[in-house]
C-alpha positions in Angstrom: -0.1 0.3 -0.3 1.4 3.4 -1.4 2.1 5.7 2.3 -0.3 8.1 2.8 -0.3 11.5 4.5 -2.6 12.1 7.4 -3.1 15.7 8.9 -5.1 17.3 11.7 -6.9 20.8 11.3 -10.2 22.5 11.0 -13.0 21.7 8.2 -13.7 25.1 6.4 -16.7 25.2 3.7 -16.9 28.3 1.3 -17.3 29.2 -2.0 -20.0 29.6 -3.9 -23.2 27.1 -4.6 -22.3 27.1 -7.8 -18.5 26.5 -7.0 -18.1 25.0 -3.3 -14.4 24.6 -2.0 -13.9 22.8 1.0 -10.8 22.9 2.7 -8.4 21.9 5.8 -7.1 24.4 8.4 -3.8 23.0 10.2 -2.6 25.5 12.3 0.3 27.1 11.9 -0.3 26.8 8.1 -2.0 27.5 5.3 -5.4 26.2 4.5 -5.3 23.3 1.8 -8.2 22.4 -0.7 -9.5 19.0 0.2 -10.9 16.7 -2.9 -11.3 13.3 -3.6 -14.4 11.4 -2.6 -14.6 12.0 0.7 -14.8 15.5 0.0 -19.2 16.1 0.0 -18.7 14.1 3.4 -16.1 16.6 4.8 -18.3 19.6 3.6 -21.0 18.8 5.6 -18.8 18.6 8.7 -17.7 22.9 8.5 -16.4 23.8 11.6 -15.3 20.2 12.7 -12.2 19.5 13.8 -11.0 16.3 11.6 -8.2 13.8 10.6 -7.7 12.9 7.2 -5.7 10.6 5.0 -4.6 11.0 1.8 -1.8 12.4 -0.5 -0.9 16.2 -1.5 -2.0 16.8 -5.0 -1.1 20.1 -7.2 -4.1 22.3 -7.7 -4.6 26.4 -7.7 -4.6 28.4 -6.0 -3.3 26.6 -2.8 -2.1 23.3 -1.9 -4.6 20.5 -2.6 -5.0 17.0 -0.7 -6.8 14.4 -1.9 -8.7 12.4 1.1 -9.1 8.8 1.0 -10.4 8.7 4.5 -11.2 11.1 7.8 -12.4 10.9 10.9 -14.1 12.9 13.2 -11.5 14.5 16.3 -14.4 16.7 17.4 -17.2 18.6 17.0 -17.7 22.2 19.2 -14.9 20.5 21.0 -16.9 16.8 21.9 -16.0 13.6 20.6 -19.2 12.5 18.5 -20.2 9.3 17.6 -20.3 8.4 13.7 -22.6 5.3 12.1 -25.3 4.6 10.0 -28.8 5.1 11.5 -31.1 2.3 11.8 -34.6 1.4 12.8 -34.9 -2.1 15.1 -37.9 -3.1 16.9 -39.2 0.7 17.4 -36.0 1.7 18.6 -33.4 4.3 17.1 -29.9 2.5 16.4 -26.5 3.8 15.2 -24.5 1.7 13.4 -20.6 2.1 14.0 -17.6 0.6 12.2 -17.0 -1.4 16.2 -20.3 -1.3 18.1 -24.1 -0.7 17.3 -25.4 1.4 20.2 -29.6 2.4 21.7 -29.7 6.1 21.2 -32.5 7.2 24.1 -35.0 10.6 22.8 -33.5 10.6 19.4 -35.5 13.5 17.9 -37.8 12.4 15.0 -36.0 14.2 12.3 -33.0 12.0 13.2 -35.1 8.9 13.3 -36.7 9.8 10.1 -32.7 9.1 8.5 -32.6 5.8 8.5 -29.8 4.4 6.5 -28.1 8.4 6.8 -24.1 8.2 7.8 -24.6 10.8 11.1 -22.4 12.2 13.7 -23.8 12.0 17.2 -23.2 13.8 20.4 -24.6 12.2 23.2 -24.6 11.9 26.8 -25.0 8.8 28.7 -27.6 8.2 31.5 -26.6 4.6 33.1 -27.3 2.5 30.3 -28.7 5.0 27.6 -27.3 7.7 25.3 -29.4 10.4 25.1 -28.9 12.2 21.8 -27.4 16.0 22.4 -27.0 16.8 18.7 -26.2 15.4 15.2 -25.7 16.2 12.1 -26.1 14.4 8.5 -22.6 13.4 6.9 -24.2 11.5 3.8 -28.0 11.0 3.2 -29.5 7.2 2.5 
């Protein structure tokens, strides 16, 4: 497998609807433009802190980075769960890469996003996870 570069920074979603630009601001350096198959998902994570893996590519006007995978470090200072929304036995669940967790008191708008990839900030009360906030990364 070819070597990859990993960068951590804050996502910026700028530009006009006709010409959107997704960037990564790494502390102490200029923002770089993010491209590649993960760019649409990253665009929806504007202002989140993420790590991205991939390789630098040339592209004006800024440095450009082709993202092949990424992870969310934090959203508004909190570490989110990331996964796909599922409904099972009348309950809302989040299928993450490593586990499937039941989301208690999920808002109706989140419940309606069955099959969507989302981030969720939760609060734990005993065995139950209560949804504090969420965002859609990829529609179903």
